VOBA-1610 file (N, C-alpha, C; in pm, whole numbers, padded with zeros to 5 digits, always signed):
BEGIN
Met+05330-00373+00717Met+05312-00227+00708Met+05432-00162+00776Asn+05514-00082+00702Asn+05632-00020+00763Asn+05592+00097+00851Pro+05681+00143+00944Pro+05644+00242+01044Pro+05583+00370+00987Pro+05639+00434+00880Pro+05578+00559+00833Pro+05432+00541+00792Phe+05405+00430+00719Phe+05266+00407+00677Phe+05177+00373+00796Arg+05235+00304+00898Arg+05158+00272+01018Arg+05116+00400+01089Glu+05208+00498+01098Glu+05176+00623+01165Glu+05070+00701+01086Glu+05084+00702+00952Glu+04985+00773+00870Glu+04848+00707+00884Phe+04846+00575+00885Phe+04720+00501+00900Phe+04654+00532+01034Ala+04736+00544+01139Ala+04682+00572+01272Ala+04618+00710+01279Arg+04670+00805+01197Arg+04615+00941+01201Arg+04486+00955+01119Met+04452+00855+01036Met+04333+00863+00953Met+04207+00851+01039Pro+04103+00928+01007Pro+03978+00915+01084Pro+03915+00780+01060Pro+03840+00729+01157Pro+03776+00597+01140Pro+03675+00601+01025Leu+03663+00487+00956Leu+03566+00478+00849Leu+03424+00483+00906Thr+03339+00559+00841Thr+03198+00565+00883Thr+03113+00515+00767Leu+03045+00405+00790Leu+02958+00348+00688Leu+02822+00414+00696Pro+02753+00427+00582Pro+02618+00485+00587Pro+02527+00401+00674Pro+02443+00467+00755Pro+02355+00390+00844Pro+02259+00303+00766Thr+02232+00186+00820Thr+02135+00096+00757Thr+01995+00145+00791Arg+01914+00163+00689Arg+01778+00211+00713Arg+01694+00098+00770Pro+01608+00130+00866Pro+01517+00026+00916Pro+01419-00014+00808Glu+01360-00129+00824Glu+01262-00182+00730Glu+01123-00171+00793Leu+01026-00129+00712Leu+00891-00118+00763Leu+00841-00252+00814Val+00778-00249+00930Val+00719-00368+00990Val+00571-00340+01013Ile+00487-00433+00970Ile+00343-00423+00994Ile+00311-00498+01123Ala+00266-00426+01225Ala+00226-00490+01350Ala+00089-00554+01330Leu+00083-00683+01348Leu-00039-00758+01317Leu-00126-00787+01439Ser-00068-00780+01557Ser-00149-00812+01674Ser-00108-00723+01791Arg-00182-00737+01898Arg-00168-00652+02016Arg-00025-00652+02068Glu+00025-00534+02099Glu+00157-00513+02161Glu+00269-00571+02074Gly+00247-00575+01942Gly+00354-00619+01853Gly+00392-00765+01867Ala+00302-00847+01921Ala+00334-00989+01940Ala+00357-01060+01808Ala+00297-01010+01700Ala+00321-01065+01567Ala+00346-00948+01473Ala+00448-00959+01392Ala+00485-00850+01303Ala+00535-00907+01171Leu+00510-00831+01064Leu+00548-00874+00930Leu+00639-00770+00867Pro+00768-00802+00846Pro+00854-00711+00769Pro+00820-00725+00622Val+00815-00612+00549Val+00768-00617+00411Val+00872-00569+00310Gly+00997-00553+00353Gly+01104-00526+00259Gly+01105-00386+00202Leu+01059-00286+00280Leu+01059-00147+00236Leu+01145-00064+00331Pro+01255-00006+00283Pro+01338+00079+00369Pro+01262+00205+00412Val+01275+00240+00539Val+01209+00358+00594Val+01301+00478+00578Leu+01255+00579+00506Leu+01332+00702+00485Leu+01307+00804+00595Gly+01192+00797+00659Gly+01157+00889+00765Gly+01023+00852+00824Gly+00991+00908+00939Gly+00865+00876+01004Gly+00871+00745+01079Glu+00759+00678+01091Glu+00747+00560+01176Glu+00791+00434+01102Ala+00862+00348+01174Ala+00910+00222+01116Ala+00815+00106+01145Ile+00714+00129+01229Ile+00614+00026+01261Ile+00477+00082+01230Glu+00400+00011+01151Glu+00262+00051+01122Glu+00168-00036+01204Ala+00082+00028+01282Ala-00010-00046+01370Ala-00149+00011+01352Ile-00217-00029+01245Ile-00351+00020+01217Ile-00455-00050+01305Phe-00435-00179+01331Phe-00526-00256+01417Phe-00448-00304+01538Ala-00413-00211+01625Ala-00324-00240+01737Ala-00387-00333+01839Ser-00520-00345+01842Ser-00586-00427+01943Ser-00611-00570+01897Ala-00564-00606+01778Ala-00594-00739+01723Ala-00532-00850+01806Val-00602-00963+01810Val-00553-01082+01879Val-00556-01199+01781Pro-00470-01298+01800Pro-00464-01410+01704Pro-00597-01483+01690Ala-00625-01523+01567Ala-00740-01607+01536Ala-00690-01736+01474Glu-00780-01829+01453Glu-00742-01957+01394Glu-00691-01935+01252Pro-00572-01983+01218Pro-00522-01964+01081Pro-00608-02038+00980Ala-00604-01990+00855Ala-00682-02053+00749Ala-00592-02075+00629Gly-00548-02198+00609Gly-00460-02228+00497Gly-00332-02148+00503Glu-00303-02077+00396Glu-00180-01997+00389Glu-00191-01866+00465Cys-00308-01835+00520Cys-00332-01705+00583Cys-00316-01712+00735Thr-00245-01615+00789Thr-00237-01594+00933Thr-00340-01487+00968Leu-00428-01515+01065Leu-00544-01430+01089Leu-00545-01374+01231Tyr-00607-01256+01244Tyr-00623-01187+01372Tyr-00761-01123+01374Arg-00811-01101+01495Arg-00944-01039+01510Arg-00932-00913+01597Ala-01008-00812+01557Ala-01020-00690+01635Ala-01164-00642+01622Asp-01245-00668+01723Asp-01388-00636+01719Asp-01451-00704+01596Asp-01510-00626+01504Asp-01575-00684+01387Asp-01478-00710+01271Trp-01351-00679+01291Trp-01254-00688+01183Trp-01184-00823+01183Leu-01161-00873+01064Leu-01071-00987+01043Leu-00951-00933+00966Trp-00835-00950+01023Trp-00711-00885+00977Trp-00611-00995+00952Gly-00543-00995+00841Gly-00456-01108+00815Gly-00346-01080+00715Ser-00262-01182+00697Ser-00152-01172+00602Ser-00128-01308+00539Ala-00067-01304+00421Ala-00028-01426+00352Ala+00096-01394+00270Thr+00191-01485+00268Thr+00314-01463+00193Thr+00351-01590+00118Ala+00429-01571+00011Ala+00476-01686-00067Ala+00598-01643-00147Glu+00687-01738-00175Glu+00799-01709-00264Glu+00744-01670-00400Ala+00787-01554-00450Ala+00732-01504-00577Ala+00778-01589-00694Gly+00906-01620-00701Gly+00957-01707-00806Gly+00932-01652-00946Arg+00941-01741-01043Arg+00924-01700-01182Arg+00778-01692-01223Asp+00693-01770-01158Asp+00551-01776-01197Asp+00468-01688-01106Leu+00496-01557-01110Leu+00428-01464-01019Leu+00277-01466-01041Asp+00232-01481-01164Asp+00088-01484-01190Asp+00021-01599-01117Ala+00079-01718-01127Ala+00021-01835-01060Ala+00032-01824-00908Val+00146-01775-00859Val+00163-01758-00714Val+00059-01660-00661Thr+00038-01550-00733Thr-00061-01450-00690Thr-00201-01510-00689Gln-00236-01582-00793Gln-00369-01641-00799Gln-00392-01736-00682Asn-00295-01818-00650Asn-00310-01913-00540Asn-00320-01841-00407Leu-00240-01735-00389Leu-00244-01663-00262Leu-00379-01593-00245Tyr-00429-01534-00352Tyr-00560-01467-00343Tyr-00674-01567-00326Arg-00661-01684-00384Arg-00761-01788-00357Arg-00772-01813-00206Ala-00656-01826-00141Ala-00654-01852+00003Ala-00714-01735+00080Ile-00682-01613+00040Ile-00735-01495+00109Ile-00886-01487+00094Leu-00936-01508-00027Leu-01080-01498-00049Leu-01156-01608+00023Arg-01095-01726+00038Arg-01157-01831+00120Arg-01161-01788+00266Ala-01052-01727+00313Ala-01043-01692+00454Ala-01144-01585+00494Val-01183-01497+00401Val-01273-01386+00436Val-01417-01413+00393Arg-01448-01532+00347Arg-01586-01560+00305Arg-01684-01530+00418Gly-01796-01468+00380Gly-01894-01426+00479Gly-01869-01287+00533Arg-01760-01225+00493Arg-01727-01087+00532Arg-01706-01004+00407His-01689-00875+00429His-01665-00782+00319His-01518-00743+00320Leu-01448-00772+00209Leu-01309-00732+00197Leu-01303-00580+00184Cys-01223-00515+00270Cys-01222-00369+00277Cys-01093-00306+00227Arg-00981-00373+00246Arg-00852-00314+00206Arg-00749-00424+00189Val-00663-00409+00087Val-00555-00504+00063Val-00428-00425+00034Trp-00316-00468+00096Trp-00184-00409+00072Trp-00097-00519+00010Asn-00042-00493-00107Asn+00039-00592-00179Asn+00183-00542-00190Tyr+00276-00629-00156Tyr+00419-00597-00164Tyr+00481-00698-00260Val+00516-00649-00379Val+00546-00735-00495Val+00694-00727-00530Pro+00767-00838-00523Pro+00909-00836-00562Pro+00928-00800-00709Gly+01025-00712-00736Gly+01060-00679-00874Gly+00944-00628-00956Ile+00862-00542-00899Ile+00733-00506-00960Ile+00746-00448-01100Asn+00856-00378-01129Asn+00874-00316-01261Asn+00961-00398-01356Gln+01011-00511-01310Gln+01100-00591-01394Gln+01022-00665-01502Pro+01082-00684-01619Pro+01013-00759-01725Pro+00993-00904-01684Met+00890-00965-01743Met+00860-01105-01715Met+00808-01168-01843Pro+00852-01286-01878Pro+00805-01352-02001Pro+00653-01359-02007Gly+00598-01316-02120Gly+00454-01317-02139Gly+00385-01191-02096Tyr+00458-01101-02027Tyr+00402-00976-01978Tyr+00503-00864-02002Ser+00454-00740-01998Ser+00548-00629-02010Ser+00628-00611-01881Asp+00568-00644-01765Asp+00642-00638-01640Asp+00573-00728-01537Arg+00635-00741-01421Arg+00583-00831-01319Arg+00453-00779-01256Tyr+00432-00648-01260Tyr+00305-00596-01208Tyr+00188-00648-01292His+00204-00651-01424His+00097-00702-01508His+00073-00851-01480Ala+00178-00926-01452Ala+00162-01067-01416Ala+00087-01079-01284Phe+00123-00996-01186Phe+00052-00994-01058Phe-00096-00963-01079Cys-00125-00859-01160Cys-00264-00821-01185Cys-00341-00934-01251His-00276-01009-01339His-00342-01121-01406His-00385-01226-01304Gly-00292-01266-01218Gly-00325-01367-01119Gly-00432-01321-01021Arg-00422-01196-00977Arg-00522-01143-00882Arg-00661-01141-00945Ser-00671-01093-01069Ser-00799-01085-01137Ser-00862-01222-01157Leu-00782-01320-01193Leu-00834-01456-01212Leu-00892-01511-01082Ala-00825-01482-00970Ala-00875-01531-00841Ala-01010-01466-00806Phe-01023-01336-00832Phe-01151-01269-00805Phe-01262-01325-00894Glu-01231-01347-01022Glu-01333-01402-01112Glu-01372-01543-01071Glu-01275-01621-01028Glu-01303-01757-00984Glu-01395-01758-00862Glu-01377-01660-00774Glu-01456-01655-00650Glu-01594-01594-00672Phe-01603-01487-00753Phe-01726-01408-00762Phe-01791-01408-00901Gly-01729-01469-01001Gly-01784-01466-01135Gly-01729-01350-01217Arg-01772-01342-01342Arg-01714-01246-01436Arg-01746-01101-01399Thr-01854-01077-01328Thr-01891-00940-01290Thr-01848-00911-01146Phe-01721-00939-01117Phe-01672-00923-00980Phe-01635-00779-00945Gln-01626-00689-01043Gln-01570-00556-01020Gln-01639-00477-00908Pro-01772-00482-00892Pro-01834-00407-00782Pro-01789-00452-00643Arg-01730-00568-00632Arg-01684-00619-00503Arg-01542-00573-00468Leu-01474-00509-00561Leu-01333-00477-00540Leu-01316-00365-00437Ser-01221-00386-00348Ser-01196-00291-00240Ser-01076-00203-00272Ala-01048-00111-00183Ala-00926-00032-00190Ala-00806-00124-00182Ala-00698-00084-00249Ala-00576-00166-00248Ala-00458-00082-00292Ser-00340-00136-00270Ser-00216-00077-00322Ser-00123-00192-00357Ala-00030-00164-00449Ala+00071-00262-00486Ala+00201-00187-00514Val+00302-00214-00436Val+00433-00150-00455Val+00541-00257-00454Gly+00657-00220-00507Gly+00768-00312-00509Gly+00829-00331-00371Thr+00890-00445-00351Thr+00957-00475-00225Thr+01096-00528-00252Asp+01188-00504-00159Asp+01323-00559-00170Asp+01328-00706-00132Ser+01220-00759-00076Ser+01211-00900-00040Ser+01190-00984-00166Asp+01220-01113-00155Asp+01191-01204-00266Asp+01057-01275-00247Arg+00980-01233-00146Arg+00850-01292-00117Arg+00738-01194-00151Leu+00633-01246-00211Leu+00509-01171-00228Leu+00437-01171-00094Ser+00409-01054-00040Ser+00338-01042+00087Ser+00209-00965+00065Val+00100-01016+00119Val-00031-00952+00107Val-00090-00939+00247Val-00129-00817+00281Val-00196-00788+00408Val-00338-00744+00374Phe-00436-00788+00450Phe-00575-00760+00414Phe-00660-00745+00539Val-00773-00677+00521Val-00868-00662+00631Val-01009-00674+00575Ala-01094-00744+00649Ala-01234-00761+00611Ala-01321-00733+00733Ser-01448-00702+00707Ser-01538-00665+00815Ser-01673-00732+00797Thr-01744-00748+00908Thr-01882-00795+00900Thr-01974-00684+00852Gln-01929-00558+00863Gln-02009-00444+00820Gln-01999-00428+00669Ser-02111-00396+00606Ser-02108-00372+00462Ser-02028-00246+00434Ser-01968-00240+00316Ser-01879-00128+00283Ser-01923-00064+00152Arg-01871+00055+00130Arg-01901+00130+00007Arg-01769+00156-00064His-01757+00110-00188His-01635+00129-00266His-01652+00253-00354Cys-01547+00334-00361Cys-01556+00466-00422Cys-01456+00482-00536Glu-01491+00568-00633Glu-01403+00600-00744Glu-01383+00752-00752Asn-01269+00790-00807Asn-01236+00930-00829Asn-01289+00970-00967Pro-01376+01071-00977Pro-01432+01108-01108Pro-01328+01158-01207His-01208+01195-01158His-01103+01243-01247His-01010+01130-01294Gln-01037+01008-01249Gln-00954+00894-01287Gln-01041+00782-01342Thr-00992+00716-01444Thr-01060+00597-01495Thr-01053+00488-01387Pro-01163+00421-01355Pro-01151+00309-01262Pro-01044+00212-01311Ala-00960+00166-01221Ala-00847+00083-01261Ala-00892-00041-01336Tyr-01008-00096-01298Tyr-01055-00219-01363Tyr-01114-00190-01502Glu-01116-00061-01544Glu-01161-00025-01679Glu-01046+00030-01764Tyr-00922+00013-01719Tyr-00808+00057-01799Tyr-00807-00015-01935Pro-00750+00047-02037Pro-00742-00018-02168Pro-00642-00134-02167Pro-00643-00217-02272Pro-00557-00338-02275Pro-00408-00309-02269Thr-00366-00185-02295Thr-00222-00154-02286Thr-00170-00173-02144Phe-00260-00182-02046Phe-00218-00199-01907Phe-00217-00346-01864Gly-00212-00435-01962Gly-00197-00576-01929Gly-00316-00658-01972Pro-00299-00791-01976Pro-00408-00880-02019Pro-00525-00880-01921Arg-00500-00844-01797Arg-00605-00829-01696Arg-00582-00695-01625Thr-00683-00613-01618Thr-00667-00481-01557Thr-00650-00492-01406Pro-00594-00389-01341Pro-00578-00393-01195Pro-00713-00405-01125Ser-00716-00482-01018Ser-00842-00514-00948Ser-00849-00441-00815Phe-00890-00315-00820Phe-00909-00241-00694Phe-00997-00120-00718Ala-01056-00070-00609Ala-01130+00057-00610Ala-01038+00165-00554Arg-01070+00291-00582Arg-00986+00401-00534Arg-00998+00419-00383Ala-01109+00377-00324Ala-01125+00389-00178Ala-01239+00298-00134Thr-01238+00264-00007Thr-01347+00189+00054Thr-01385+00255+00186Val-01515+00276+00205Val-01569+00335+00327Val-01646+00227+00402Val-01617+00212+00531Val-01690+00119+00616Val-01766+00203+00718Pro-01894+00232+00692Pro-01970+00321+00780Pro-02013+00253+00908Gly-02014+00329+01017Gly-02061+00280+01145Gly-02169+00371+01198Ala-02234+00330+01306Ala-02342+00410+01362Ala-02291+00545+01410Lys-02172+00548+01471Lys-02118+00673+01523Lys-01986+00711+01456Gln-01904+00612+01427Gln-01774+00637+01367Gln-01753+00544+01248Ser-01681+00594+01152Ser-01658+00518+01029Ser-01509+00503+01003Asp-01476+00413+00913Asp-01337+00391+00873Asp-01327+00408+00722Val-01219+00472+00679Val-01200+00500+00537Val-01061+00451+00497Phe-01058+00374+00388Phe-00932+00322+00334Phe-00914+00379+00194Ile-00815+00463+00175Ile-00787+00523+00045Ile-00667+00452-00017Ser-00686+00404-00138Ser-00584+00326-00207Ser-00459+00409-00233Gly-00352+00338-00270Gly-00234+00408-00315Gly-00271+00503-00429Thr-00241+00631-00410Thr-00286+00737-00501Thr-00165+00809-00559Ser-00170+00837-00689Ser-00054+00895-00756Ser-00100+00991-00865Ala-00005+01033-00949Ala-00030+01135-01051Ala-00087+01073-01177Ile-00212+01030-01169Ile-00281+00972-01284Ile-00412+01047-01302Leu-00435+01095-01423Leu-00562+01155-01461Leu-00618+01074-01578Gly-00747+01038-01570Gly-00796+00939-01663Gly-00720+00810-01637His-00646+00761-01735His-00555+00649-01711His-00411+00686-01746Thr-00384+00818-01759Thr-00255+00866-01806Thr-00170+00919-01691Thr-00043+00881-01690Thr+00051+00934-01592Thr+00085+01079-01626Ile+00086+01164-01524Ile+00110+01307-01541Ile+00252+01343-01496Ala+00310+01446-01560Ala+00436+01508-01516Ala+00551+01408-01509Leu+00579+01344-01620Leu+00686+01246-01623Leu+00818+01310-01580Gly+00887+01243-01486Gly+01019+01286-01443Gly+01020+01400-01344Asp+00905+01453-01306Asp+00899+01569-01215Asp+00827+01527-01087Thr+00904+01494-00985Thr+00845+01439-00863Thr+00751+01538-00795Leu+00790+01664-00783Leu+00706+01761-00713Leu+00579+01792-00790Ala+00586+01792-00923Ala+00465+01810-01002Ala+00374+01688-00987Gln+00433+01568-00982Gln+00352+01449-00957Gln+00290+01455-00818Leu+00365+01506-00721Leu+00310+01519-00586Leu+00190+01612-00585Ala+00197+01723-00658Ala+00084+01817-00662Ala-00040+01750-00721Cys-00023+01672-00828Cys-00136+01600-00887Cys-00190+01495-00790Thr-00099+01426-00722Thr-00139+01326-00623Thr-00225+01389-00514Leu-00185+01504-00463Leu-00261+01571-00358Leu-00398+01615-00410Asp-00405+01660-00535Asp-00535+01693-00593Asp-00625+01570-00598Asn-00569+01457-00639Asn-00648+01334-00642Asn-00693+01292-00503Leu-00607+01309-00404Leu-00646+01275-00267Leu-00758+01366-00218Arg-00753+01494-00251Arg-00860+01584-00211Arg-00993+01542-00274Thr-00987+01501-00400Thr-01110+01460-00469Thr-01169+01334-00409Ile-01087+01230-00391Ile-01141+01106-00337Ile-01183+01124-00191Ser-01117+01214-00120Ser-01157+01245+00017Ser-01301+01298+00021Gln-01334+01386-00072Gln-01470+01439-00077Gln-01570+01332-00115Val-01533+01246-00210Val-01622+01137-00250Val-01652+01045-00132Cys-01553+01023-00048Cys-01569+00934+00069Cys-01651+00997+00181Gly-01667+01129+00179Gly-01739+01197+00287Gly-01650+01253+00394Leu-01520+01268+00365Leu-01423+01321+00462Leu-01400+01470+00446Gly-01471+01537+00355Gly-01436+01673+00321Gly-01312+01673+00232Ala-01257+01790+00207Ala-01144+01801+00114Ala-01009+01775+00180Ala-01007+01762+00313Ala-00880+01755+00385Ala-00854+01619+00449Leu-00911+01513+00392Leu-00886+01377+00441Leu-00919+01362+00589Gly-01027+01429+00631Gly-01073+01416+00769Gly-00995+01497+00870Ala-00905+01584+00827Ala-00829+01668+00921Ala-00927+01755+01000Gly-00905+01764+01131Gly-00992+01841+01217Gly-01113+01765+01268Arg-01131+01643+01222Arg-01241+01560+01271Arg-01187+01456+01369Ser-01277+01381+01428Ser-01233+01271+01512Ser-01163+01167+01425Gly-01085+01083+01487Gly-01023+00975+01413Gly-00872+00985+01409Thr-00812+00878+01364Thr-00666+00867+01354Thr-00629+00842+01210Arg-00530+00920+01161Arg-00487+00906+01021Arg-00353+00833+01014His-00350+00732+00927His-00227+00657+00899His-00194+00680+00752Leu-00071+00722+00724Leu-00030+00749+00586Leu+00101+00678+00556Lys+00110+00627+00434Lys+00238+00576+00382Lys+00269+00653+00254Val+00390+00706+00248Val+00436+00781+00132Val+00546+00700+00066Tyr+00522+00651-00055Tyr+00619+00569-00127Tyr+00696+00657-00225Leu+00828+00648-00220Leu+00914+00727-00308Leu+01007+00636-00386Arg+01008+00653-00517Arg+01097+00573-00600Arg+01243+00610-00573His+01270+00739-00553His+01406+00787-00535His+01422+00839-00392Ala+01511+00778-00315Ala+01532+00821-00177Ala+01571+00967-00169Ala+01640+01019-00270Ala+01685+01158-00268Ala+01568+01256-00271Asp+01448+01211-00309Asp+01331+01299-00312Asp+01269+01318-00174His+01313+01240-00076His+01247+01243+00055His+01245+01382+00119Pro+01357+01455+00128Pro+01351+01586+00197Pro+01251+01682+00133Ala+01251+01693+00002Ala+01161+01787-00064Ala+01015+01746-00050Val+00987+01616-00064Val+00850+01569-00051Val+00801+01584+00093Ala+00885+01549+00189Ala+00846+01562+00330Ala+00818+01708+00365Ala+00899+01799+00317Ala+00879+01941+00345Ala+00747+01989+00286Ala+00716+01947+00163Ala+00591+01987+00100Ala+00470+01932+00176Leu+00478+01806+00219Leu+00365+01745+00289Leu+00345+01804+00428Glu+00450+01851+00490Glu+00435+01915+00622Glu+00342+02035+00614Thr+00345+02107+00503Thr+00260+02226+00490Thr+00127+02196+00421Lys+00122+02092+00337Lys+00005+02071+00252Lys-00085+01955+00294Leu-00036+01867+00381Leu-00115+01748+00411Leu-00110+01705+00556Leu+00008+01696+00614Leu+00023+01632+00744Leu-00024+01723+00857Arg-00074+01657+00964Arg-00121+01727+01083Arg-00064+01659+01206Ser-00062+01731+01317Ser-00017+01674+01443Ser-00102+01551+01476Gly-00036+01445+01519Gly-00106+01321+01552Gly-00112+01221+01440Asp-00075+01261+01318Asp-00073+01166+01207Asp+00036+01061+01228His+00008+00939+01184His+00109+00833+01178His+00153+00822+01033Val+00278+00857+01004Val+00324+00861+00866Val+00458+00790+00853Ser+00472+00716+00744Ser+00598+00650+00711Ser+00636+00688+00568Phe+00759+00736+00552Phe+00815+00762+00419Phe+00900+00641+00381Leu+00872+00582+00265Leu+00930+00453+00230Leu+00992+00457+00091Arg+01106+00390+00076Arg+01168+00375-00056Arg+01107+00252-00121Ala+01037+00275-00232Ala+00968+00163-00299Ala+00952+00194-00446Asp+00963+00090-00528Asp+00922+00102-00666Asp+00770+00102-00670Ile+00716+00179-00763Ile+00572+00197-00773Ile+00524+00120-00895Cys+00395+00089-00901Cys+00345-00005-01002Cys+00375+00040-01144Arg+00377+00169-01171Arg+00418+00219-01302Arg+00559+00274-01292Ala+00645+00235-01383Ala+00786+00275-01375Ala+00803+00426-01387Glu+00706+00497-01445Glu+00718+00642-01462Glu+00666+00721-01342Leu+00614+00653-01241Leu+00565+00721-01122Leu+00676+00728-01017Asn+00692+00845-00957Asn+00794+00866-00854Asn+00739+00872-00713Val+00609+00894-00698Val+00552+00911-00563Val+00411+00854-00561Glu+00376+00794-00449Glu+00241+00742-00426Glu+00211+00758-00278Ile+00086+00792-00247Ile+00045+00813-00108Ile-00083+00735-00082Glu-00087+00667+00031Glu-00210+00600+00075Glu-00249+00653+00211Val-00378+00649+00240Val-00431+00704+00365Val-00534+00608+00423Thr-00525+00583+00552Thr-00628+00511+00626Thr-00674+00601+00741Val-00804+00620+00753Val-00860+00703+00860Val-00952+00615+00944Arg-00916+00596+01069Arg-00991+00509+01159Arg-01074+00593+01255Gly-01200+00550+01275Gly-01286+00610+01376Gly-01319+00755+01353Thr-01363+00788+01233Thr-01389+00927+01196Thr-01537+00951+01174Gln-01573+01076+01150Gln-01708+01115+01117Gln-01715+01156+00971Leu-01822+01114+00905Leu-01841+01145+00764Leu-01950+01250+00744Asp-01943+01315+00630Asp-02047+01414+00595Asp-02182+01345+00577
//
């Protein structure tokens, strides 16, 4: 490098690389002693989700790592997704359903690699995932397994591993549906050879306080996606659906706002650029002081969906 260019180079401002976004971590046991990264970049809010912060390790069961918190059994299972996602999913769910036998499955979180990508034999990898999950439920509970299905969500992950987090309880639970949405397990065949296996919400009632798990919720009416390409219009429909399922669960129309309890929310966004507008809207329309919220960059189970929101309310009072 000759002197003139050296001097010009010295006067140039230092290169600034875009900051690396943290990845969401699920805290699985007390004081973060065990944590599961799930391959979702955090756009804003909390980078650690700790819904069962008091959990302590329990004896592992096969592929499942387990923890206990009072009456709850809390766990995770992961596997390389590979090309045979349907078979991998079925085997992982077999292990989960064995691990929770004798309890009531209340909520499942699924993080699926390449969820919208095509896969031989299926229109996309989500349909392959749904096939394997459904087969495992039928194998465990028989052909009429649908009444046993709990709240759940399934979003894409940047990881190459399928990760499933789940919670079960000794307390009986009530699974709920949104009257404005077709139950996912009754979707028509265009949604894959096996329909998605989840309820819109699960309520675990207690003598004094209850827990409510609301599935990943988006802009779907009946079984049709609403407002294609318009994130804020999809957000408005999503909030309407959340208000409806909130009432069905006994939380009132505001997802338990103003009642006892702690609210945990995850907001999944297909496009990171939508984060400022969505966060601003939720500040006025949904979020309250004390909420635990994470805004995450994630592909959603339907390629035409831009936003999905899930809610967990712990220790609340129901109508």
